[in-house]
GUTOR-203619 format. One record per residue (C-alpha): x, z, y; residue number from 1; residue in three letters. Coordinates in pm, 1 decimal, decimal comma. Layout:
<marlos>
<marlo u="X" w="Z" v="Y" n="NUM" res="ALA"/>
...
</marlos>
This chain:
<marlos>
<marlo u="9802,6" w="13997,5" v="9528,4" n="1" res="MET"/>
<marlo u="9563,1" w="13710,8" v="9602,7" n="2" res="ASP"/>
<marlo u="9643,2" w="13340,7" v="9563,3" n="3" res="VAL"/>
<marlo u="9742,7" w="13290,7" v="9926,5" n="4" res="SER"/>
<marlo u="9991,9" w="13575,9" v="9901,6" n="5" res="GLU"/>
<marlo u="10134,0" w="13428,2" v="9581,5" n="6" res="ILE"/>
<marlo u="10169,1" w="13090,2" v="9754,6" n="7" res="GLU"/>
<marlo u="10346,1" w="13248,7" v="10051,5" n="8" res="THR"/>
<marlo u="10586,7" w="13437,6" v="9826,1" n="9" res="GLY"/>
<marlo u="10654,9" w="13126,1" v="9619,3" n="10" res="HIS"/>
<marlo u="10721,9" w="12915,4" v="9930,1" n="11" res="ALA"/>
<marlo u="10969,0" w="13171,7" v="10062,7" n="12" res="ALA"/>
<marlo u="11152,5" w="13187,9" v="9730,1" n="13" res="ARG"/>
<marlo u="11196,8" w="12812,1" v="9683,3" n="14" res="VAL"/>
<marlo u="11293,4" w="12757,0" v="10048,8" n="15" res="ALA"/>
<marlo u="11578,8" w="13003,4" v="10001,9" n="16" res="ALA"/>
<marlo u="11684,7" w="12832,9" v="9678,2" n="17" res="LEU"/>
<marlo u="11701,0" w="12472,5" v="9798,8" n="18" res="ASP"/>
<marlo u="11663,9" w="12339,3" v="10154,3" n="19" res="PRO"/>
<marlo u="11581,8" w="11990,9" v="10023,9" n="20" res="LEU"/>
<marlo u="11256,7" w="12105,7" v="9860,8" n="21" res="LEU"/>
<marlo u="10933,2" w="12034,8" v="10048,0" n="22" res="PRO"/>
<marlo u="10700,4" w="12311,4" v="10163,8" n="23" res="VAL"/>
<marlo u="10470,7" w="12363,5" v="9862,0" n="24" res="PRO"/>
<marlo u="10113,2" w="12262,3" v="9945,6" n="25" res="PRO"/>
<marlo u="9828,4" w="12506,9" v="9876,4" n="26" res="PRO"/>
<marlo u="9688,8" w="12490,2" v="9525,1" n="27" res="LEU"/>
<marlo u="9374,5" w="12277,3" v="9517,5" n="28" res="ALA"/>
<marlo u="9124,7" w="12417,6" v="9264,5" n="29" res="PRO"/>
<marlo u="8912,4" w="12102,8" v="9292,3" n="30" res="GLY"/>
<marlo u="9179,8" w="11909,3" v="9104,1" n="31" res="THR"/>
<marlo u="9171,2" w="12133,0" v="8796,0" n="32" res="GLY"/>
<marlo u="9134,3" w="12487,7" v="8666,8" n="33" res="ARG"/>
<marlo u="9281,4" w="12770,8" v="8873,2" n="34" res="LEU"/>
<marlo u="9473,9" w="13026,0" v="8665,1" n="35" res="LEU"/>
<marlo u="9605,4" w="13354,6" v="8800,4" n="36" res="THR"/>
<marlo u="9818,6" w="13638,5" v="8666,0" n="37" res="VAL"/>
<marlo u="9989,9" w="13919,4" v="8859,1" n="38" res="PRO"/>
<marlo u="10254,8" w="13748,5" v="9072,8" n="39" res="GLY"/>
<marlo u="10167,6" w="13393,3" v="8972,3" n="40" res="GLY"/>
<marlo u="9904,3" w="13121,8" v="8999,7" n="41" res="ALA"/>
<marlo u="9864,9" w="12764,4" v="8885,4" n="42" res="GLY"/>
<marlo u="9636,8" w="12465,0" v="8860,5" n="43" res="ILE"/>
<marlo u="9585,1" w="12320,0" v="8511,6" n="44" res="ALA"/>
<marlo u="9452,5" w="11970,3" v="8453,0" n="45" res="TRP"/>
<marlo u="9469,4" w="11687,4" v="8200,5" n="46" res="SER"/>
<marlo u="9566,2" w="11325,5" v="8248,2" n="47" res="GLN"/>
<marlo u="9534,0" w="11010,3" v="8038,0" n="48" res="GLN"/>
<marlo u="9817,7" w="10760,7" v="8078,5" n="49" res="THR"/>
<marlo u="9763,7" w="10387,6" v="8015,5" n="50" res="PRO"/>
<marlo u="9925,2" w="10266,1" v="7693,3" n="51" res="ALA"/>
<marlo u="10112,5" w="10010,4" v="7903,6" n="52" res="SER"/>
<marlo u="10304,9" w="10287,7" v="8082,3" n="53" res="ASP"/>
<marlo u="10620,0" w="10373,3" v="7882,0" n="54" res="PRO"/>
<marlo u="10738,4" w="10655,7" v="8109,0" n="55" res="TRP"/>
<marlo u="10498,5" w="10921,7" v="7984,6" n="56" res="SER"/>
<marlo u="10300,9" w="11043,6" v="7680,7" n="57" res="PRO"/>
<marlo u="9949,0" w="10903,2" v="7654,2" n="58" res="LEU"/>
<marlo u="9784,5" w="11243,5" v="7692,4" n="59" res="ARG"/>
<marlo u="9925,0" w="11506,6" v="7925,7" n="60" res="LYS"/>
<marlo u="9824,2" w="11863,5" v="7998,5" n="61" res="HIS"/>
<marlo u="9984,1" w="11961,1" v="8328,5" n="62" res="LEU"/>
<marlo u="10039,0" w="12291,2" v="8504,4" n="63" res="LEU"/>
<marlo u="10141,8" w="12319,0" v="8869,2" n="64" res="GLU"/>
<marlo u="10277,1" w="12667,8" v="8930,9" n="65" res="VAL"/>
<marlo u="10330,2" w="12903,8" v="9223,0" n="66" res="ARG"/>
<marlo u="10539,4" w="13210,2" v="9145,3" n="67" res="LEU"/>
<marlo u="10583,3" w="13494,7" v="9390,1" n="68" res="ALA"/>
<marlo u="10744,9" w="13671,7" v="9093,6" n="69" res="ASP"/>
<marlo u="10933,1" w="13443,6" v="8848,2" n="70" res="PRO"/>
<marlo u="10856,0" w="13690,8" v="8568,7" n="71" res="ALA"/>
<marlo u="10490,7" w="13583,8" v="8597,4" n="72" res="ALA"/>
<marlo u="10559,6" w="13243,3" v="8444,2" n="73" res="LEU"/>
<marlo u="10525,5" w="13363,6" v="8083,9" n="74" res="GLY"/>
<marlo u="10178,6" w="13508,1" v="8137,8" n="75" res="GLY"/>
<marlo u="10071,7" w="13197,0" v="8325,6" n="76" res="LEU"/>
<marlo u="10187,7" w="12974,3" v="8038,9" n="77" res="LEU"/>
<marlo u="10003,0" w="13189,6" v="7786,0" n="78" res="ASP"/>
<marlo u="9679,3" w="13169,8" v="7988,3" n="79" res="SER"/>
<marlo u="9722,2" w="12792,8" v="8010,8" n="80" res="TRP"/>
<marlo u="9770,1" w="12755,0" v="7634,6" n="81" res="PHE"/>
<marlo u="9461,1" w="12966,9" v="7570,0" n="82" res="ASP"/>
<marlo u="9272,9" w="12721,5" v="7791,4" n="83" res="LEU"/>
<marlo u="9391,9" w="12395,0" v="7633,7" n="84" res="ILE"/>
<marlo u="9431,7" w="12504,6" v="7270,8" n="85" res="HIS"/>
<marlo u="9090,8" w="12385,1" v="7154,7" n="86" res="SER"/>
<marlo u="9126,6" w="12040,8" v="7316,1" n="87" res="SER"/>
<marlo u="9459,2" w="11954,1" v="7149,3" n="88" res="VAL"/>
<marlo u="9498,3" w="11783,6" v="6811,2" n="89" res="VAL"/>
<marlo u="9781,9" w="11944,9" v="6610,8" n="90" res="PRO"/>
<marlo u="10067,3" w="11705,3" v="6547,5" n="91" res="GLY"/>
<marlo u="9964,0" w="11455,1" v="6816,4" n="92" res="ASP"/>
<marlo u="10305,4" w="11318,5" v="6916,0" n="93" res="LEU"/>
<marlo u="10161,9" w="11126,7" v="7211,4" n="94" res="ASP"/>
<marlo u="10029,2" w="11446,4" v="7369,9" n="95" res="CYS"/>
<marlo u="10245,1" w="11680,1" v="7577,6" n="96" res="ALA"/>
<marlo u="10228,6" w="11990,8" v="7791,4" n="97" res="ALA"/>
<marlo u="10418,0" w="11928,3" v="8115,5" n="98" res="VAL"/>
<marlo u="10550,4" w="12167,6" v="8380,0" n="99" res="VAL"/>
<marlo u="10761,5" w="12053,1" v="8675,4" n="100" res="GLU"/>
<marlo u="10966,8" w="12316,6" v="8858,3" n="101" res="VAL"/>
<marlo u="11239,9" w="12313,0" v="9123,6" n="102" res="PRO"/>
<marlo u="11568,3" w="12268,3" v="8940,3" n="103" res="SER"/>
<marlo u="11733,7" w="12563,9" v="9112,8" n="104" res="ARG"/>
<marlo u="11441,8" w="12795,8" v="9036,9" n="105" res="ASP"/>
<marlo u="11599,3" w="12909,3" v="8710,8" n="106" res="THR"/>
<marlo u="11502,0" w="13275,8" v="8705,2" n="107" res="GLU"/>
<marlo u="11183,3" w="13227,7" v="8505,6" n="108" res="GLY"/>
<marlo u="11260,9" w="12927,2" v="8288,1" n="109" res="VAL"/>
<marlo u="11344,1" w="13131,8" v="7978,9" n="110" res="LEU"/>
<marlo u="10966,5" w="13169,9" v="7943,4" n="111" res="ALA"/>
<marlo u="10947,8" w="12791,9" v="7895,8" n="112" res="LEU"/>
<marlo u="11227,3" w="12791,2" v="7638,8" n="113" res="VAL"/>
<marlo u="11063,1" w="13072,5" v="7440,5" n="114" res="HIS"/>
<marlo u="10740,6" w="12868,4" v="7426,8" n="115" res="ARG"/>
<marlo u="10900,0" w="12553,5" v="7288,2" n="116" res="GLY"/>
<marlo u="10955,4" w="12354,6" v="7606,5" n="117" res="PHE"/>
<marlo u="11264,3" w="12140,1" v="7662,3" n="118" res="THR"/>
<marlo u="11406,9" w="12020,8" v="7993,4" n="119" res="ALA"/>
<marlo u="11340,0" w="11649,0" v="7948,3" n="120" res="SER"/>
<marlo u="11398,9" w="11482,7" v="8283,1" n="121" res="SER"/>
<marlo u="11513,9" w="11541,2" v="8638,0" n="122" res="VAL"/>
<marlo u="11437,3" w="11409,3" v="8982,5" n="123" res="ILE"/>
<marlo u="11782,7" w="11394,0" v="9136,8" n="124" res="ALA"/>
<marlo u="11867,3" w="11353,6" v="9505,6" n="125" res="VAL"/>
<marlo u="12156,0" w="11201,2" v="9697,2" n="126" res="ARG"/>
<marlo u="12223,5" w="11246,0" v="10067,5" n="127" res="LEU"/>
<marlo u="12384,1" w="10968,7" v="10277,0" n="128" res="PRO"/>
<marlo u="12758,5" w="10932,5" v="10234,1" n="129" res="GLY"/>
<marlo u="12773,6" w="11118,1" v="9902,6" n="130" res="ARG"/>
<marlo u="12952,2" w="10962,3" v="9606,2" n="131" res="GLY"/>
<marlo u="13283,2" w="10793,9" v="9530,8" n="132" res="PRO"/>
<marlo u="13430,7" w="10489,1" v="9700,4" n="133" res="VAL"/>
<marlo u="13427,1" w="10195,1" v="9459,0" n="134" res="VAL"/>
<marlo u="13732,2" w="9972,5" v="9482,5" n="135" res="GLY"/>
<marlo u="13759,0" w="9594,9" v="9441,9" n="136" res="PRO"/>
<marlo u="13591,0" w="9455,2" v="9131,6" n="137" res="SER"/>
<marlo u="13527,3" w="9124,4" v="8961,7" n="138" res="ASP"/>
<marlo u="13158,4" w="9222,6" v="8942,4" n="139" res="VAL"/>
<marlo u="12945,9" w="9048,8" v="9202,9" n="140" res="THR"/>
<marlo u="12599,1" w="9157,3" v="9311,5" n="141" res="VAL"/>
<marlo u="12317,9" w="8915,4" v="9395,5" n="142" res="ARG"/>
<marlo u="11941,6" w="8945,5" v="9443,6" n="143" res="PRO"/>
<marlo u="11718,6" w="8865,1" v="9147,2" n="144" res="ALA"/>
<marlo u="11493,6" w="8560,8" v="9160,5" n="145" res="GLY"/>
<marlo u="11198,5" w="8429,6" v="8955,1" n="146" res="PRO"/>
<marlo u="11438,8" w="8247,9" v="8723,0" n="147" res="GLU"/>
<marlo u="11588,8" w="8587,2" v="8626,9" n="148" res="ASP"/>
<marlo u="11265,1" w="8748,6" v="8509,0" n="149" res="LEU"/>
<marlo u="11345,1" w="8726,4" v="8137,4" n="150" res="ASP"/>
<marlo u="11682,9" w="8898,5" v="8171,2" n="151" res="VAL"/>
<marlo u="11535,8" w="9154,7" v="8413,0" n="152" res="VAL"/>
<marlo u="11269,4" w="9239,3" v="8153,9" n="153" res="LEU"/>
<marlo u="11527,2" w="9263,7" v="7873,8" n="154" res="ASP"/>
<marlo u="11747,9" w="9499,5" v="8076,5" n="155" res="LEU"/>
<marlo u="11452,8" w="9716,6" v="8177,0" n="156" res="THR"/>
<marlo u="11330,6" w="9742,9" v="7818,3" n="157" res="MET"/>
<marlo u="11682,5" w="9847,7" v="7719,5" n="158" res="ALA"/>
<marlo u="11635,0" w="10155,1" v="7942,7" n="159" res="VAL"/>
<marlo u="11300,2" w="10231,7" v="7777,3" n="160" res="VAL"/>
<marlo u="11446,7" w="10204,3" v="7428,1" n="161" res="GLU"/>
<marlo u="11764,1" w="10402,0" v="7507,6" n="162" res="TYR"/>
<marlo u="11572,2" w="10688,4" v="7669,8" n="163" res="ASP"/>
<marlo u="11295,1" w="10705,6" v="7406,4" n="164" res="ALA"/>
<marlo u="11477,4" w="10953,7" v="7175,5" n="165" res="PRO"/>
<marlo u="11496,5" w="11208,9" v="7456,8" n="166" res="PHE"/>
<marlo u="11125,4" w="11287,4" v="7440,6" n="167" res="GLY"/>
<marlo u="10949,9" w="11158,6" v="7751,4" n="168" res="LYS"/>
<marlo u="10969,5" w="10778,3" v="7736,7" n="169" res="VAL"/>
<marlo u="10753,9" w="10600,3" v="7478,5" n="170" res="THR"/>
<marlo u="10785,3" w="10229,7" v="7385,3" n="171" res="PRO"/>
<marlo u="10449,3" w="10077,7" v="7286,6" n="172" res="ARG"/>
<marlo u="10334,4" w="9718,9" v="7217,4" n="173" res="PRO"/>
<marlo u="10140,3" w="9715,2" v="7545,2" n="174" res="GLU"/>
<marlo u="10450,1" w="9793,7" v="7751,3" n="175" res="VAL"/>
<marlo u="10625,8" w="9455,7" v="7756,6" n="176" res="ILE"/>
<marlo u="10351,5" w="9241,1" v="7917,1" n="177" res="PRO"/>
<marlo u="10271,4" w="9513,5" v="8170,2" n="178" res="ALA"/>
<marlo u="10637,9" w="9559,0" v="8263,6" n="179" res="LEU"/>
<marlo u="10679,2" w="9183,7" v="8297,5" n="180" res="ARG"/>
<marlo u="10397,9" w="9171,9" v="8552,9" n="181" res="SER"/>
<marlo u="10530,4" w="9473,3" v="8743,1" n="182" res="GLN"/>
<marlo u="10883,9" w="9336,4" v="8756,6" n="183" res="LEU"/>
<marlo u="10765,3" w="8991,5" v="8865,8" n="184" res="ALA"/>
<marlo u="10592,5" w="9157,2" v="9160,9" n="185" res="ALA"/>
<marlo u="10901,2" w="9359,1" v="9260,0" n="186" res="SER"/>
<marlo u="11187,3" w="9111,8" v="9221,7" n="187" res="LEU"/>
<marlo u="11267,0" w="9158,3" v="9590,7" n="188" res="ASP"/>
<marlo u="11379,3" w="9515,3" v="9504,5" n="189" res="GLN"/>
<marlo u="11609,8" w="9412,4" v="9218,5" n="190" res="ILE"/>
<marlo u="11982,2" w="9336,3" v="9230,6" n="191" res="TRP"/>
<marlo u="12189,0" w="9189,4" v="8949,1" n="192" res="LEU"/>
<marlo u="12548,5" w="9269,3" v="8858,7" n="193" res="GLY"/>
<marlo u="12730,9" w="8959,9" v="8732,4" n="194" res="CYS"/>
<marlo u="13066,8" w="8837,2" v="8616,0" n="195" res="ARG"/>
<marlo u="13065,8" w="8470,2" v="8694,9" n="196" res="GLY"/>
<marlo u="12722,7" w="8339,2" v="8601,5" n="197" res="ASP"/>
<marlo u="12663,4" w="8606,3" v="8335,4" n="198" res="GLU"/>
<marlo u="12413,6" w="8882,4" v="8423,5" n="199" res="VAL"/>
<marlo u="12543,0" w="9216,3" v="8295,5" n="200" res="LEU"/>
<marlo u="12320,4" w="9471,5" v="8468,5" n="201" res="GLY"/>
<marlo u="12045,2" w="9538,1" v="8717,0" n="202" res="LEU"/>
<marlo u="11944,6" w="9793,9" v="8973,1" n="203" res="LEU"/>
<marlo u="11603,0" w="9837,6" v="9137,2" n="204" res="GLN"/>
<marlo u="11595,2" w="10007,5" v="9476,8" n="205" res="LEU"/>
<marlo u="11280,0" w="10089,3" v="9671,6" n="206" res="GLN"/>
<marlo u="11310,4" w="10154,8" v="10043,1" n="207" res="LEU"/>
<marlo u="11030,1" w="10266,6" v="10276,0" n="208" res="PRO"/>
<marlo u="10744,5" w="10188,7" v="10280,6" n="209" res="PRO"/>
<marlo u="10757,6" w="10095,5" v="9909,4" n="210" res="ALA"/>
<marlo u="10913,3" w="10434,9" v="9829,5" n="211" res="SER"/>
<marlo u="10669,6" w="10645,0" v="10034,0" n="212" res="SER"/>
<marlo u="10500,8" w="10770,5" v="9714,1" n="213" res="TRP"/>
<marlo u="10802,0" w="10997,4" v="9643,5" n="214" res="CYS"/>
<marlo u="10811,7" w="11169,1" v="9985,1" n="215" res="ASP"/>
<marlo u="10613,7" w="11454,8" v="9829,4" n="216" res="ARG"/>
<marlo u="10920,9" w="11559,2" v="9630,4" n="217" res="TYR"/>
<marlo u="11154,5" w="11615,7" v="9925,3" n="218" res="SER"/>
<marlo u="11173,6" w="11798,3" v="10254,9" n="219" res="ALA"/>
<marlo u="11321,3" w="11477,8" v="10395,5" n="220" res="ALA"/>
<marlo u="11060,0" w="11211,3" v="10466,0" n="221" res="GLN"/>
<marlo u="11106,4" w="10836,4" v="10443,6" n="222" res="GLY"/>
<marlo u="11332,7" w="10864,5" v="10139,5" n="223" res="VAL"/>
<marlo u="11444,3" w="10580,9" v="9915,4" n="224" res="GLY"/>
<marlo u="11393,4" w="10563,7" v="9539,7" n="225" res="TYR"/>
<marlo u="11635,5" w="10420,4" v="9286,7" n="226" res="LEU"/>
<marlo u="11386,2" w="10305,5" v="9026,5" n="227" res="ALA"/>
<marlo u="11612,1" w="10169,5" v="8755,0" n="228" res="SER"/>
<marlo u="11970,8" w="10102,4" v="8654,2" n="229" res="LEU"/>
<marlo u="12054,4" w="9917,0" v="8335,0" n="230" res="SER"/>
<marlo u="12378,8" w="9771,5" v="8202,1" n="231" res="VAL"/>
<marlo u="12410,9" w="9563,0" v="7888,5" n="232" res="ARG"/>
<marlo u="12526,3" w="9778,2" v="7598,1" n="233" res="ALA"/>
<marlo u="12842,7" w="9572,1" v="7544,3" n="234" res="ASP"/>
<marlo u="12948,5" w="9619,6" v="7908,1" n="235" res="HIS"/>
<marlo u="12874,0" w="9989,5" v="7960,8" n="236" res="ARG"/>
<marlo u="13173,1" w="10175,7" v="8096,2" n="237" res="GLY"/>
<marlo u="13323,7" w="9860,2" v="8246,9" n="238" res="SER"/>
<marlo u="13230,2" w="9934,8" v="8608,5" n="239" res="GLY"/>
<marlo u="12912,1" w="9727,0" v="8637,0" n="240" res="VAL"/>
<marlo u="12688,8" w="10027,9" v="8701,6" n="241" res="GLY"/>
<marlo u="12926,2" w="10174,8" v="8959,4" n="242" res="SER"/>
<marlo u="12933,1" w="9848,3" v="9156,9" n="243" res="VAL"/>
<marlo u="12553,9" w="9820,5" v="9151,6" n="244" res="LEU"/>
<marlo u="12506,5" w="10180,6" v="9263,8" n="245" res="VAL"/>
<marlo u="12762,7" w="10141,5" v="9543,0" n="246" res="ALA"/>
<marlo u="12568,6" w="9835,8" v="9661,3" n="247" res="HIS"/>
<marlo u="12242,3" w="10033,1" v="9657,3" n="248" res="ALA"/>
<marlo u="12402,5" w="10316,6" v="9853,1" n="249" res="HIS"/>
<marlo u="12531,5" w="10078,4" v="10118,8" n="250" res="ARG"/>
<marlo u="12180,1" w="9942,0" v="10158,0" n="251" res="ARG"/>
<marlo u="12009,2" w="10282,8" v="10168,9" n="252" res="SER"/>
<marlo u="12268,3" w="10434,2" v="10402,3" n="253" res="ASP"/>
<marlo u="12251,0" w="10127,0" v="10622,4" n="254" res="GLY"/>
<marlo u="11872,1" w="10151,1" v="10636,3" n="255" res="ALA"/>
<marlo u="11902,2" w="10509,5" v="10761,0" n="256" res="GLY"/>
<marlo u="11700,7" w="10672,2" v="10483,1" n="257" res="VAL"/>
<marlo u="11767,8" w="11048,9" v="10477,9" n="258" res="PRO"/>
<marlo u="11795,1" w="11072,5" v="10098,4" n="259" res="ALA"/>
<marlo u="11759,5" w="10870,3" v="9779,2" n="260" res="VAL"/>
<marlo u="11574,2" w="11007,3" v="9477,3" n="261" res="LEU"/>
<marlo u="11575,4" w="10894,6" v="9115,8" n="262" res="LEU"/>
<marlo u="11446,0" w="11004,5" v="8774,7" n="263" res="HIS"/>
<marlo u="11676,7" w="11033,6" v="8477,0" n="264" res="HIS"/>
<marlo u="11653,8" w="11171,2" v="8124,4" n="265" res="ALA"/>
<marlo u="11841,2" w="11499,6" v="8130,7" n="266" res="LEU"/>
<marlo u="11964,7" w="11483,5" v="7766,2" n="267" res="PRO"/>
<marlo u="12093,2" w="11126,8" v="7813,1" n="268" res="ASN"/>
<marlo u="12470,9" w="11154,1" v="7755,3" n="269" res="PRO"/>
<marlo u="12542,7" w="10857,5" v="7980,0" n="270" res="ARG"/>
<marlo u="12306,5" w="10888,9" v="8275,1" n="271" res="SER"/>
<marlo u="12348,1" w="11260,5" v="8349,4" n="272" res="THR"/>
<marlo u="12727,7" w="11255,9" v="8412,4" n="273" res="PRO"/>
<marlo u="12706,4" w="10912,7" v="8575,4" n="274" res="PHE"/>
<marlo u="12452,1" w="11008,5" v="8839,9" n="275" res="TRP"/>
<marlo u="12618,2" w="11336,2" v="8931,8" n="276" res="TYR"/>
<marlo u="12952,7" w="11161,9" v="8957,2" n="277" res="ARG"/>
<marlo u="12785,8" w="10923,7" v="9203,1" n="278" res="ASN"/>
<marlo u="12667,0" w="11188,8" v="9445,4" n="279" res="GLY"/>
<marlo u="12333,2" w="11303,6" v="9302,7" n="280" res="TYR"/>
<marlo u="12223,6" w="11651,0" v="9205,1" n="281" res="ARG"/>
<marlo u="11907,1" w="11796,0" v="9043,8" n="282" res="PRO"/>
<marlo u="11606,6" w="11863,8" v="9267,2" n="283" res="LEU"/>
<marlo u="11312,7" w="11892,8" v="9021,6" n="284" res="TRP"/>
<marlo u="11315,0" w="11946,3" v="8644,6" n="285" res="THR"/>
<marlo u="11033,3" w="11840,8" v="8413,5" n="286" res="THR"/>
<marlo u="10983,0" w="12067,8" v="8112,9" n="287" res="TRP"/>
<marlo u="10801,3" w="11912,9" v="7818,4" n="288" res="LEU"/>
<marlo u="10643,2" w="12046,3" v="7500,4" n="289" res="ARG"/>
<marlo u="10565,7" w="11751,5" v="7271,8" n="290" res="ARG"/>
<marlo u="10359,3" w="11777,6" v="7062,2" n="291" res="PRO"/>
<marlo u="10162,1" w="12057,3" v="7224,0" n="292" res="VAL"/>
<marlo u="10072,7" w="12194,7" v="6878,9" n="293" res="LEU"/>
<marlo u="10265,0" w="12118,8" v="6561,8" n="294" res="ARG"/>
</marlos>
């Protein structure tokens, strides 16, 4: 079975599993090292992340897989580890091996578990009209302005710090000034949940064209992206997040976007039930082995 046959078999499998997945593009050997085993193929490459980016380890070894036969994943992982073994420092906690697979493609994932990977995060998807109706609330929603930048930064850093124990997010000293600049440039995407004059939470929603970068994850094109939701720790569970998300859904549904995507930490005991209660479901799962070598 050559690579094109593997790609064709893989595309047929994932299309049958989930109609919201995009057609997988052909593997591009120019972007990394092509690996093949009977029934499977992949591209392996490495990536250095800026220290100012909290959402990822500094050093990543990535594998993009195509599996005509899900049982091929184990051999593909072993070939990949043979390739990267000599370039990895044992015990490097800011280095990870990363594999992203369709969430419903579960047949082969035991090979990841047996090799020390954990399911660390998910790209979840919501279609228009999904989710509960939120009743009247004393929480009001208003757009963020320049005068809100300090509280916006504090609430965003609260997400970084809360998600850090789950393995993918990494607070570093360089993060705060970089996040401040990024948030200042995107205040027009940010909404604040308030009681009176007190800011209790925020939500950041990207709509096209700002969200066009995530079209590659979905069969639907022109999707929205819910970039962040944060509620002050002393007000979690009080309805602030639900009001903010309902506001975002009214805006995305009203804009006619065919779907909204978001990332969340899968082991997070708050975000996982919250998002699925609000109409989302898993589309892609990121499996992480960190450190690569102990």
